[in-house]
TORKOL-4160 file (C-alpha; in steps of 0.2 Angstrom, whole numbers, padded with zeros to 4 digits, m for minus):
367
<pt num="1" X="0235" Y="0078" Z="0150"/>
<pt num="2" X="0249" Y="0087" Z="0143"/>
<pt num="3" X="0245" Y="0101" Z="0130"/>
<pt num="4" X="0252" Y="0092" Z="0115"/>
<pt num="5" X="0244" Y="0076" Z="0120"/>
<pt num="6" X="0227" Y="0085" Z="0122"/>
<pt num="7" X="0229" Y="0093" Z="0105"/>
<pt num="8" X="0233" Y="0076" Z="0097"/>
<pt num="9" X="0218" Y="0068" Z="0104"/>
<pt num="10" X="0207" Y="0082" Z="0098"/>
<pt num="11" X="0214" Y="0081" Z="0081"/>
<pt num="12" X="0211" Y="0062" Z="0080"/>
<pt num="13" X="0193" Y="0064" Z="0086"/>
<pt num="14" X="0190" Y="0077" Z="0072"/>
<pt num="15" X="0198" Y="0065" Z="0059"/>
<pt num="16" X="0186" Y="0051" Z="0064"/>
<pt num="17" X="0172" Y="0049" Z="0051"/>
<pt num="18" X="0154" Y="0054" Z="0058"/>
<pt num="19" X="0143" Y="0039" Z="0059"/>
<pt num="20" X="0133" Y="0038" Z="0043"/>
<pt num="21" X="0114" Y="0039" Z="0043"/>
<pt num="22" X="0105" Y="0023" Z="0040"/>
<pt num="23" X="0096" Y="0026" Z="0023"/>
<pt num="24" X="0078" Y="0021" Z="0020"/>
<pt num="25" X="0070" Y="0023" Z="0003"/>
<pt num="26" X="0052" Y="0025" Z="m0002"/>
<pt num="27" X="0046" Y="0025" Z="m0019"/>
<pt num="28" X="0029" Y="0027" Z="m0028"/>
<pt num="29" X="0019" Y="0039" Z="m0039"/>
<pt num="30" X="0024" Y="0056" Z="m0031"/>
<pt num="31" X="0017" Y="0065" Z="m0047"/>
<pt num="32" X="0003" Y="0061" Z="m0058"/>
<pt num="33" X="m0015" Y="0054" Z="m0056"/>
<pt num="34" X="m0010" Y="0043" Z="m0041"/>
<pt num="35" X="0001" Y="0056" Z="m0032"/>
<pt num="36" X="m0010" Y="0055" Z="m0017"/>
<pt num="37" X="m0004" Y="0038" Z="m0013"/>
<pt num="38" X="0014" Y="0042" Z="m0015"/>
<pt num="39" X="0012" Y="0057" Z="m0003"/>
<pt num="40" X="0004" Y="0045" Z="0009"/>
<pt num="41" X="0019" Y="0034" Z="0009"/>
<pt num="42" X="0031" Y="0048" Z="0010"/>
<pt num="43" X="0023" Y="0056" Z="0025"/>
<pt num="44" X="0021" Y="0039" Z="0034"/>
<pt num="45" X="0039" Y="0034" Z="0031"/>
<pt num="46" X="0046" Y="0052" Z="0036"/>
<pt num="47" X="0036" Y="0052" Z="0052"/>
<pt num="48" X="0042" Y="0035" Z="0057"/>
<pt num="49" X="0060" Y="0041" Z="0053"/>
<pt num="50" X="0058" Y="0057" Z="0063"/>
<pt num="51" X="0050" Y="0048" Z="0078"/>
<pt num="52" X="0064" Y="0035" Z="0079"/>
<pt num="53" X="0077" Y="0049" Z="0077"/>
<pt num="54" X="0069" Y="0058" Z="0092"/>
<pt num="55" X="0072" Y="0043" Z="0103"/>
<pt num="56" X="0090" Y="0039" Z="0097"/>
<pt num="57" X="0088" Y="0031" Z="0080"/>
<pt num="58" X="0093" Y="0013" Z="0077"/>
<pt num="59" X="0105" Y="0008" Z="0091"/>
<pt num="60" X="0111" Y="0026" Z="0092"/>
<pt num="61" X="0112" Y="0028" Z="0073"/>
<pt num="62" X="0101" Y="0041" Z="0064"/>
<pt num="63" X="0089" Y="0037" Z="0050"/>
<pt num="64" X="0087" Y="0047" Z="0034"/>
<pt num="65" X="0073" Y="0045" Z="0021"/>
<pt num="66" X="0075" Y="0046" Z="0002"/>
<pt num="67" X="0059" Y="0048" Z="m0007"/>
<pt num="68" X="0058" Y="0044" Z="m0026"/>
<pt num="69" X="0045" Y="0045" Z="m0040"/>
<pt num="70" X="0043" Y="0029" Z="m0050"/>
<pt num="71" X="0027" Y="0035" Z="m0058"/>
<pt num="72" X="0020" Y="0017" Z="m0056"/>
<pt num="73" X="0031" Y="0013" Z="m0071"/>
<pt num="74" X="0041" Y="m0003" Z="m0071"/>
<pt num="75" X="0056" Y="0004" Z="m0081"/>
<pt num="76" X="0057" Y="0019" Z="m0070"/>
<pt num="77" X="0055" Y="0008" Z="m0054"/>
<pt num="78" X="0071" Y="m0001" Z="m0059"/>
<pt num="79" X="0080" Y="0015" Z="m0062"/>
<pt num="80" X="0074" Y="0021" Z="m0044"/>
<pt num="81" X="0079" Y="0004" Z="m0037"/>
<pt num="82" X="0097" Y="0005" Z="m0045"/>
<pt num="83" X="0099" Y="0023" Z="m0038"/>
<pt num="84" X="0094" Y="0017" Z="m0021"/>
<pt num="85" X="0107" Y="0003" Z="m0022"/>
<pt num="86" X="0120" Y="0016" Z="m0027"/>
<pt num="87" X="0116" Y="0026" Z="m0012"/>
<pt num="88" X="0117" Y="0011" Z="0000"/>
<pt num="89" X="0099" Y="0011" Z="0005"/>
<pt num="90" X="0096" Y="m0002" Z="0019"/>
<pt num="91" X="0077" Y="m0003" Z="0018"/>
<pt num="92" X="0065" Y="0001" Z="0004"/>
<pt num="93" X="0047" Y="0005" Z="0011"/>
<pt num="94" X="0039" Y="0003" Z="m0006"/>
<pt num="95" X="0035" Y="0003" Z="m0019"/>
<pt num="96" X="0017" Y="0007" Z="m0021"/>
<pt num="97" X="0011" Y="m0001" Z="m0038"/>
<pt num="98" X="0013" Y="m0019" Z="m0040"/>
<pt num="99" X="0019" Y="m0017" Z="m0057"/>
<pt num="100" X="0033" Y="m0007" Z="m0051"/>
<pt num="101" X="0037" Y="m0017" Z="m0035"/>
<pt num="102" X="0039" Y="m0034" Z="m0045"/>
<pt num="103" X="0054" Y="m0028" Z="m0056"/>
<pt num="104" X="0062" Y="m0017" Z="m0042"/>
<pt num="105" X="0061" Y="m0032" Z="m0030"/>
<pt num="106" X="0073" Y="m0041" Z="m0041"/>
<pt num="107" X="0086" Y="m0027" Z="m0040"/>
<pt num="108" X="0085" Y="m0026" Z="m0022"/>
<pt num="109" X="0087" Y="m0045" Z="m0020"/>
<pt num="110" X="0103" Y="m0045" Z="m0030"/>
<pt num="111" X="0109" Y="m0030" Z="m0019"/>
<pt num="112" X="0104" Y="m0038" Z="m0002"/>
<pt num="113" X="0092" Y="m0024" Z="0002"/>
<pt num="114" X="0076" Y="m0028" Z="0012"/>
<pt num="115" X="0060" Y="m0022" Z="0004"/>
<pt num="116" X="0044" Y="m0020" Z="0014"/>
<pt num="117" X="0029" Y="m0014" Z="0003"/>
<pt num="118" X="0016" Y="m0004" Z="0011"/>
<pt num="119" X="0004" Y="m0006" Z="m0003"/>
<pt num="120" X="0008" Y="m0018" Z="m0017"/>
<pt num="121" X="m0005" Y="m0031" Z="m0017"/>
<pt num="122" X="m0002" Y="m0042" Z="m0032"/>
<pt num="123" X="0002" Y="m0060" Z="m0027"/>
<pt num="124" X="0016" Y="m0061" Z="m0039"/>
<pt num="125" X="0026" Y="m0050" Z="m0028"/>
<pt num="126" X="0029" Y="m0063" Z="m0014"/>
<pt num="127" X="0025" Y="m0078" Z="m0024"/>
<pt num="128" X="0041" Y="m0075" Z="m0033"/>
<pt num="129" X="0050" Y="m0082" Z="m0018"/>
<pt num="130" X="0062" Y="m0068" Z="m0015"/>
<pt num="131" X="0070" Y="m0069" Z="0002"/>
<pt num="132" X="0071" Y="m0050" Z="0004"/>
<pt num="133" X="0052" Y="m0046" Z="0000"/>
<pt num="134" X="0038" Y="m0042" Z="0013"/>
<pt num="135" X="0022" Y="m0032" Z="0013"/>
<pt num="136" X="0011" Y="m0025" Z="0027"/>
<pt num="137" X="m0004" Y="m0025" Z="0016"/>
<pt num="138" X="m0017" Y="m0038" Z="0010"/>
<pt num="139" X="m0015" Y="m0048" Z="m0006"/>
<pt num="140" X="m0026" Y="m0046" Z="m0020"/>
<pt num="141" X="m0032" Y="m0064" Z="m0020"/>
<pt num="142" X="m0038" Y="m0061" Z="m0002"/>
<pt num="143" X="m0047" Y="m0045" Z="m0006"/>
<pt num="144" X="m0054" Y="m0052" Z="m0023"/>
<pt num="145" X="m0061" Y="m0067" Z="m0015"/>
<pt num="146" X="m0068" Y="m0057" Z="0000"/>
<pt num="147" X="m0077" Y="m0046" Z="m0013"/>
<pt num="148" X="m0082" Y="m0060" Z="m0024"/>
<pt num="149" X="m0090" Y="m0070" Z="m0010"/>
<pt num="150" X="m0100" Y="m0055" Z="m0004"/>
<pt num="151" X="m0106" Y="m0051" Z="m0022"/>
<pt num="152" X="m0111" Y="m0069" Z="m0025"/>
<pt num="153" X="m0121" Y="m0070" Z="m0008"/>
<pt num="154" X="m0130" Y="m0053" Z="m0011"/>
<pt num="155" X="m0133" Y="m0052" Z="m0029"/>
<pt num="156" X="m0136" Y="m0070" Z="m0034"/>
<pt num="157" X="m0152" Y="m0066" Z="m0043"/>
<pt num="158" X="m0146" Y="m0050" Z="m0051"/>
<pt num="159" X="m0134" Y="m0045" Z="m0065"/>
<pt num="160" X="m0116" Y="m0042" Z="m0061"/>
<pt num="161" X="m0103" Y="m0031" Z="m0070"/>
<pt num="162" X="m0084" Y="m0033" Z="m0068"/>
<pt num="163" X="m0070" Y="m0022" Z="m0074"/>
<pt num="164" X="m0052" Y="m0020" Z="m0072"/>
<pt num="165" X="m0039" Y="m0007" Z="m0077"/>
<pt num="166" X="m0026" Y="m0019" Z="m0085"/>
<pt num="167" X="m0014" Y="m0016" Z="m0071"/>
<pt num="168" X="m0007" Y="m0032" Z="m0062"/>
<pt num="169" X="m0017" Y="m0028" Z="m0046"/>
<pt num="170" X="m0033" Y="m0024" Z="m0056"/>
<pt num="171" X="m0032" Y="m0040" Z="m0066"/>
<pt num="172" X="m0028" Y="m0050" Z="m0050"/>
<pt num="173" X="m0043" Y="m0043" Z="m0041"/>
<pt num="174" X="m0055" Y="m0045" Z="m0055"/>
<pt num="175" X="m0048" Y="m0063" Z="m0057"/>
<pt num="176" X="m0052" Y="m0068" Z="m0039"/>
<pt num="177" X="m0069" Y="m0060" Z="m0040"/>
<pt num="178" X="m0073" Y="m0069" Z="m0056"/>
<pt num="179" X="m0067" Y="m0086" Z="m0048"/>
<pt num="180" X="m0078" Y="m0083" Z="m0033"/>
<pt num="181" X="m0093" Y="m0080" Z="m0044"/>
<pt num="182" X="m0089" Y="m0095" Z="m0055"/>
<pt num="183" X="m0089" Y="m0106" Z="m0039"/>
<pt num="184" X="m0106" Y="m0099" Z="m0035"/>
<pt num="185" X="m0111" Y="m0103" Z="m0054"/>
<pt num="186" X="m0113" Y="m0085" Z="m0058"/>
<pt num="187" X="m0106" Y="m0076" Z="m0074"/>
<pt num="188" X="m0105" Y="m0057" Z="m0076"/>
<pt num="189" X="m0115" Y="m0049" Z="m0090"/>
<pt num="190" X="m0100" Y="m0038" Z="m0092"/>
<pt num="191" X="m0082" Y="m0043" Z="m0089"/>
<pt num="192" X="m0069" Y="m0033" Z="m0098"/>
<pt num="193" X="m0054" Y="m0021" Z="m0096"/>
<pt num="194" X="m0053" Y="m0002" Z="m0098"/>
<pt num="195" X="m0038" Y="0009" Z="m0102"/>
<pt num="196" X="m0034" Y="0020" Z="m0088"/>
<pt num="197" X="m0030" Y="0039" Z="m0091"/>
<pt num="198" X="m0045" Y="0043" Z="m0102"/>
<pt num="199" X="m0054" Y="0059" Z="m0099"/>
<pt num="200" X="m0071" Y="0052" Z="m0099"/>
<pt num="201" X="m0079" Y="0034" Z="m0099"/>
<pt num="202" X="m0096" Y="0039" Z="m0106"/>
<pt num="203" X="m0097" Y="0024" Z="m0119"/>
<pt num="204" X="m0092" Y="0012" Z="m0105"/>
<pt num="205" X="m0105" Y="0019" Z="m0093"/>
<pt num="206" X="m0118" Y="0018" Z="m0107"/>
<pt num="207" X="m0114" Y="m0001" Z="m0109"/>
<pt num="208" X="m0115" Y="m0004" Z="m0091"/>
<pt num="209" X="m0131" Y="0005" Z="m0089"/>
<pt num="210" X="m0139" Y="m0004" Z="m0103"/>
<pt num="211" X="m0133" Y="m0021" Z="m0097"/>
<pt num="212" X="m0145" Y="m0019" Z="m0082"/>
<pt num="213" X="m0132" Y="m0024" Z="m0070"/>
<pt num="214" X="m0136" Y="m0021" Z="m0052"/>
<pt num="215" X="m0118" Y="m0021" Z="m0045"/>
<pt num="216" X="m0102" Y="m0016" Z="m0053"/>
<pt num="217" X="m0085" Y="m0022" Z="m0046"/>
<pt num="218" X="m0070" Y="m0012" Z="m0052"/>
<pt num="219" X="m0052" Y="m0018" Z="m0050"/>
<pt num="220" X="m0044" Y="m0001" Z="m0052"/>
<pt num="221" X="m0039" Y="0015" Z="m0044"/>
<pt num="222" X="m0049" Y="0029" Z="m0037"/>
<pt num="223" X="m0046" Y="0040" Z="m0053"/>
<pt num="224" X="m0056" Y="0030" Z="m0066"/>
<pt num="225" X="m0068" Y="0022" Z="m0053"/>
<pt num="226" X="m0073" Y="0040" Z="m0048"/>
<pt num="227" X="m0075" Y="0045" Z="m0066"/>
<pt num="228" X="m0085" Y="0030" Z="m0071"/>
<pt num="229" X="m0097" Y="0031" Z="m0056"/>
<pt num="230" X="m0100" Y="0049" Z="m0060"/>
<pt num="231" X="m0105" Y="0045" Z="m0078"/>
<pt num="232" X="m0117" Y="0031" Z="m0072"/>
<pt num="233" X="m0125" Y="0043" Z="m0059"/>
<pt num="234" X="m0127" Y="0056" Z="m0072"/>
<pt num="235" X="m0136" Y="0044" Z="m0083"/>
<pt num="236" X="m0148" Y="0040" Z="m0069"/>
<pt num="237" X="m0140" Y="0023" Z="m0064"/>
<pt num="238" X="m0142" Y="0017" Z="m0046"/>
<pt num="239" X="m0129" Y="0003" Z="m0048"/>
<pt num="240" X="m0120" Y="m0002" Z="m0033"/>
<pt num="241" X="m0101" Y="0001" Z="m0035"/>
<pt num="242" X="m0089" Y="m0010" Z="m0026"/>
<pt num="243" X="m0070" Y="m0008" Z="m0026"/>
<pt num="244" X="m0054" Y="m0012" Z="m0017"/>
<pt num="245" X="m0042" Y="m0003" Z="m0005"/>
<pt num="246" X="m0037" Y="0008" Z="m0020"/>
<pt num="247" X="m0053" Y="0018" Z="m0017"/>
<pt num="248" X="m0050" Y="0021" Z="0002"/>
<pt num="249" X="m0044" Y="0039" Z="0000"/>
<pt num="250" X="m0052" Y="0056" Z="0000"/>
<pt num="251" X="m0047" Y="0058" Z="m0018"/>
<pt num="252" X="m0060" Y="0046" Z="m0023"/>
<pt num="253" X="m0073" Y="0058" Z="m0016"/>
<pt num="254" X="m0065" Y="0073" Z="m0024"/>
<pt num="255" X="m0067" Y="0065" Z="m0041"/>
<pt num="256" X="m0084" Y="0055" Z="m0039"/>
<pt num="257" X="m0092" Y="0070" Z="m0029"/>
<pt num="258" X="m0110" Y="0065" Z="m0024"/>
<pt num="259" X="m0109" Y="0049" Z="m0034"/>
<pt num="260" X="m0097" Y="0042" Z="m0022"/>
<pt num="261" X="m0111" Y="0040" Z="m0009"/>
<pt num="262" X="m0114" Y="0022" Z="m0005"/>
<pt num="263" X="m0098" Y="0015" Z="m0013"/>
<pt num="264" X="m0092" Y="m0001" Z="m0004"/>
<pt num="265" X="m0073" Y="m0004" Z="m0002"/>
<pt num="266" X="m0063" Y="m0018" Z="0005"/>
<pt num="267" X="m0048" Y="m0014" Z="0016"/>
<pt num="268" X="m0040" Y="m0020" Z="0032"/>
<pt num="269" X="m0048" Y="m0014" Z="0048"/>
<pt num="270" X="m0045" Y="0005" Z="0051"/>
<pt num="271" X="m0029" Y="0006" Z="0061"/>
<pt num="272" X="m0033" Y="0024" Z="0066"/>
<pt num="273" X="m0046" Y="0016" Z="0078"/>
<pt num="274" X="m0033" Y="0006" Z="0087"/>
<pt num="275" X="m0024" Y="0011" Z="0103"/>
<pt num="276" X="m0007" Y="0007" Z="0094"/>
<pt num="277" X="m0009" Y="0022" Z="0082"/>
<pt num="278" X="m0015" Y="0035" Z="0094"/>
<pt num="279" X="0001" Y="0044" Z="0098"/>
<pt num="280" X="0007" Y="0044" Z="0080"/>
<pt num="281" X="m0010" Y="0050" Z="0074"/>
<pt num="282" X="m0008" Y="0065" Z="0085"/>
<pt num="283" X="0009" Y="0069" Z="0077"/>
<pt num="284" X="0000" Y="0069" Z="0060"/>
<pt num="285" X="m0014" Y="0080" Z="0067"/>
<pt num="286" X="m0001" Y="0092" Z="0074"/>
<pt num="287" X="0007" Y="0093" Z="0057"/>
<pt num="288" X="m0009" Y="0096" Z="0048"/>
<pt num="289" X="m0009" Y="0080" Z="0038"/>
<pt num="290" X="m0023" Y="0067" Z="0037"/>
<pt num="291" X="m0015" Y="0050" Z="0038"/>
<pt num="292" X="m0027" Y="0041" Z="0027"/>
<pt num="293" X="m0024" Y="0026" Z="0015"/>
<pt num="294" X="m0007" Y="0019" Z="0016"/>
<pt num="295" X="0001" Y="0032" Z="0027"/>
<pt num="296" X="0001" Y="0021" Z="0043"/>
<pt num="297" X="0006" Y="0006" Z="0032"/>
<pt num="298" X="0022" Y="0015" Z="0027"/>
<pt num="299" X="0025" Y="0020" Z="0045"/>
<pt num="300" X="0023" Y="0002" Z="0050"/>
<pt num="301" X="0036" Y="m0004" Z="0036"/>
<pt num="302" X="0049" Y="0006" Z="0045"/>
<pt num="303" X="0044" Y="0000" Z="0062"/>
<pt num="304" X="0045" Y="m0018" Z="0056"/>
<pt num="305" X="0063" Y="m0015" Z="0050"/>
<pt num="306" X="0069" Y="m0006" Z="0065"/>
<pt num="307" X="0062" Y="m0018" Z="0077"/>
<pt num="308" X="0069" Y="m0033" Z="0067"/>
<pt num="309" X="0086" Y="m0025" Z="0066"/>
<pt num="310" X="0087" Y="m0022" Z="0085"/>
<pt num="311" X="0082" Y="m0040" Z="0088"/>
<pt num="312" X="0096" Y="m0046" Z="0076"/>
<pt num="313" X="0109" Y="m0034" Z="0082"/>
<pt num="314" X="0112" Y="m0025" Z="0066"/>
<pt num="315" X="0107" Y="m0020" Z="0048"/>
<pt num="316" X="0111" Y="m0037" Z="0040"/>
<pt num="317" X="0097" Y="m0040" Z="0028"/>
<pt num="318" X="0098" Y="m0058" Z="0028"/>
<pt num="319" X="0097" Y="m0060" Z="0047"/>
<pt num="320" X="0083" Y="m0048" Z="0047"/>
<pt num="321" X="0073" Y="m0057" Z="0034"/>
<pt num="322" X="0077" Y="m0074" Z="0043"/>
<pt num="323" X="0070" Y="m0067" Z="0059"/>
<pt num="324" X="0054" Y="m0061" Z="0051"/>
<pt num="325" X="0051" Y="m0077" Z="0041"/>
<pt num="326" X="0053" Y="m0087" Z="0057"/>
<pt num="327" X="0037" Y="m0080" Z="0063"/>
<pt num="328" X="0043" Y="m0067" Z="0075"/>
<pt num="329" X="0030" Y="m0053" Z="0078"/>
<pt num="330" X="0033" Y="m0034" Z="0079"/>
<pt num="331" X="0022" Y="m0020" Z="0087"/>
<pt num="332" X="0017" Y="m0008" Z="0074"/>
<pt num="333" X="0003" Y="0006" Z="0072"/>
<pt num="334" X="m0006" Y="m0008" Z="0062"/>
<pt num="335" X="m0006" Y="m0019" Z="0078"/>
<pt num="336" X="0005" Y="m0034" Z="0082"/>
<pt num="337" X="0009" Y="m0042" Z="0066"/>
<pt num="338" X="0020" Y="m0056" Z="0059"/>
<pt num="339" X="0024" Y="m0064" Z="0042"/>
<pt num="340" X="0023" Y="m0081" Z="0034"/>
<pt num="341" X="0036" Y="m0089" Z="0024"/>
<pt num="342" X="0032" Y="m0079" Z="0008"/>
<pt num="343" X="0033" Y="m0062" Z="0017"/>
<pt num="344" X="0015" Y="m0060" Z="0017"/>
<pt num="345" X="0005" Y="m0055" Z="0033"/>
<pt num="346" X="0002" Y="m0070" Z="0044"/>
<pt num="347" X="m0016" Y="m0064" Z="0046"/>
<pt num="348" X="m0026" Y="m0054" Z="0033"/>
<pt num="349" X="m0042" Y="m0049" Z="0041"/>
<pt num="350" X="m0053" Y="m0038" Z="0029"/>
<pt num="351" X="m0068" Y="m0027" Z="0032"/>
<pt num="352" X="m0080" Y="m0016" Z="0022"/>
<pt num="353" X="m0079" Y="0003" Z="0021"/>
<pt num="354" X="m0093" Y="0013" Z="0014"/>
<pt num="355" X="m0093" Y="0031" Z="0007"/>
<pt num="356" X="m0106" Y="0040" Z="0018"/>
<pt num="357" X="m0109" Y="0059" Z="0019"/>
<pt num="358" X="m0093" Y="0064" Z="0010"/>
<pt num="359" X="m0081" Y="0052" Z="0019"/>
<pt num="360" X="m0077" Y="0034" Z="0020"/>
<pt num="361" X="m0081" Y="0024" Z="0036"/>
<pt num="362" X="m0080" Y="0006" Z="0042"/>
<pt num="363" X="m0097" Y="m0002" Z="0038"/>
<pt num="364" X="m0099" Y="m0016" Z="0052"/>
<pt num="365" X="m0117" Y="m0019" Z="0045"/>
<pt num="366" X="m0110" Y="m0025" Z="0029"/>
<pt num="367" X="m0105" Y="m0044" Z="0029"/>
C-alpha cells in the first residue's frame, strides 16, 4: 500500500465511531432502610455484566451497567425510568419494590425497553398485560397462598394474627393468606396494617401478645418484622413468626437479633445449592460479597436478556419478548427457566426457610 493510501485508511479507521456499549439499568432502594436489597441487585447485575464482558460481551459488543436509586418510591421510579430512556438503556434488571416497578414499567413499555424484575412480586406487575415485562421471582399470590395453606393446616385450633405494611406487595401477600384461611373457615383475631418507618412497635406488639395468637404472619419487609418480633420476645411472647422472601436476608437477623430464631420464611429453593450457580458464587466469594437474597436473581435477569438477544440475533425488545413469551427456556444461575404468556415464571416452586443459629437455611422438615 502506498504511503498516502495507508495514511488515508488509518484516518478513516480513526474516524469510525467506537461500538457503543449495550446499557443495562438496575434500580431499587440503594439508600435507606431497604438499601441491602438494592445493593444485592446492583452486585448481581454488575457481576453478570463483568462475566459476559470477560467472554466477549453480547455478540462482541460490551455491556455496561447503570445503577439508580428509586427509594422504592413510585414518583422517583418514574424519574429513574425516564432517565434510563434518555440514556438508551436496553434492559432494566429492576425495579425492586412492586410499587416502583408498576409505574416504571409503563415508561419502559412506551419506550420499547425490556424490563425483567429480580424482585417485584405483586401480581399487578404482570397482570397489567404489558408485552415488555418479565420477572424471575415468585408472585405474591403464590407465596401468600403457600403460607396461608401452611398456617391453616398447622394452626387450625389456635389464634392467628395477620399484618401488612400497606405496600402493594404486603397487601397482596396478606390478602392471599387471608383468602387461604377463609377457605379453611378460619378468621384471624388480628388483621390490620401498620405504618412502616416507625422507631418502635410496642403498642402493636402488646395488642398481638394480648390477643393470644400463636402465629403471626407479616406481609412486610425485614425492617419492621425484625422490630416487631423483638418487641414481642422482650414481652415474653413465644409466638411463631412467618414471613415472605422479604425476610430472607442477613439484615433481618441484624435487626431482630436473638428474636429471629425460629422464624419461617417462604422463598424459592436456594439457588446457591445448585450446580448452575457454583462458578458465579466463587466470583462473589473472591470479591468478598455474600450473594444472598436477590443477588442471583439480578444476575439471572441479565442472563435471560443476553441469551434471548443471542437467540433472536439482536437487541430488538419486541423480538426478545416474543421469543421469551413463546416458552423458550434459558440456562441461568437459578436453573433452567422459562416464562408464561404474562411474563411470570412458568414454574414457581416454593420452600420454607428457617432462621437458625444466626442464619437462614432451608427447612426441608417444614411442609
